[in-house]
C-alpha positions as CSV (number, residue, x, y, z in Angstrom):
1,X,-0.1,0.1,0.0
2,X,2.8,2.2,0.7
3,X,5.7,2.8,-1.7
4,X,9.2,4.2,-0.7
5,X,9.5,5.9,-3.5
6,X,7.3,8.8,-2.8
7,X,8.6,11.8,-1.0
8,X,7.2,12.4,2.5
9,X,6.5,16.0,1.8
10,X,5.3,18.3,-1.2
11,X,8.0,21.0,-0.6
12,X,9.4,21.0,-3.8
13,X,5.8,21.5,-5.1
14,X,4.9,24.1,-3.0
15,X,8.0,26.2,-3.7
16,X,7.2,26.2,-7.2
17,X,4.0,27.7,-7.6
18,X,4.8,30.4,-4.2
19,X,5.8,32.7,-6.8
20,X,1.7,32.2,-8.8
21,X,0.5,33.1,-5.2
22,X,3.0,36.1,-5.0
23,X,2.4,37.2,-8.6
24,X,-1.7,37.0,-8.1
25,X,-1.9,40.2,-6.1
26,X,0.3,42.2,-9.0
27,X,-1.9,40.8,-11.5
28,X,-5.1,42.1,-10.0
29,X,-4.1,45.6,-10.8
30,X,-3.7,44.9,-14.6
31,X,-5.2,47.3,-17.0
32,X,-7.0,44.4,-18.8
33,X,-8.1,40.9,-18.8
34,X,-6.0,40.7,-21.8
35,X,-3.0,42.3,-20.1
36,X,-3.3,39.8,-17.0
37,X,-3.3,36.8,-19.8
38,X,-0.1,37.9,-21.2
39,X,1.9,38.2,-17.9
40,X,0.0,34.6,-17.1
41,X,1.1,32.7,-20.1
42,X,4.6,34.2,-20.0
43,X,5.4,33.6,-16.3
44,X,3.9,29.8,-17.1
45,X,6.4,29.5,-20.1
46,X,9.3,30.8,-17.4
47,X,8.5,28.4,-14.6
48,X,8.4,25.8,-17.3
49,X,12.2,26.3,-18.3
50,X,13.2,26.4,-15.1
51,X,11.1,23.2,-14.6
52,X,13.1,21.6,-17.2
53,X,16.3,23.3,-16.3
54,X,16.6,25.4,-19.3
55,X,17.4,29.4,-18.7
56,X,14.8,31.4,-19.9
57,X,16.2,34.6,-20.8
58,X,18.7,32.3,-23.2
59,X,14.9,30.3,-24.4
60,X,13.3,33.2,-25.2
61,X,15.8,34.6,-27.1
62,X,16.1,31.6,-29.2
63,X,12.4,31.1,-29.6
64,X,12.0,34.8,-30.4
65,X,14.2,34.3,-33.3
66,X,12.8,31.1,-34.5
67,X,9.3,32.8,-34.8
68,X,10.1,35.1,-36.9
69,X,11.2,32.2,-39.6
70,X,7.9,30.2,-39.0
71,X,4.8,30.3,-40.9
72,X,1.9,31.8,-39.1
73,X,0.0,28.3,-39.3
74,X,2.9,26.4,-38.5
75,X,3.0,23.6,-35.8
76,X,4.9,25.6,-32.8
77,X,4.9,22.2,-30.4
78,X,8.9,21.7,-31.4
79,X,9.5,25.0,-29.6
80,X,7.9,24.2,-26.3
81,X,10.5,24.0,-23.3
82,X,10.6,20.2,-23.0
83,X,11.0,20.0,-26.6
84,X,13.1,22.6,-27.7
85,X,17.2,22.3,-27.9
86,X,18.7,25.6,-27.8
87,X,22.2,24.1,-28.8
88,X,20.9,23.4,-32.3
């Protein structure tokens, strides 16, 4: 019934969601719903980079360069942080 592979607490998860909780106060004062959505999306991408041990600054640099060369309707799933190779 019990597994020794499971952690005894969820501190890692709580540490990872803490910035969202503190950011929630800042997003409340966004000028528009679209602005709050944009902040949430960017923040989510940054946290996903951190979870995958990717430098967010380097990821965004390469991402924006790559997006300029893509067709508007192109599949972008290969650009997601867990699929993206910064070395290439």
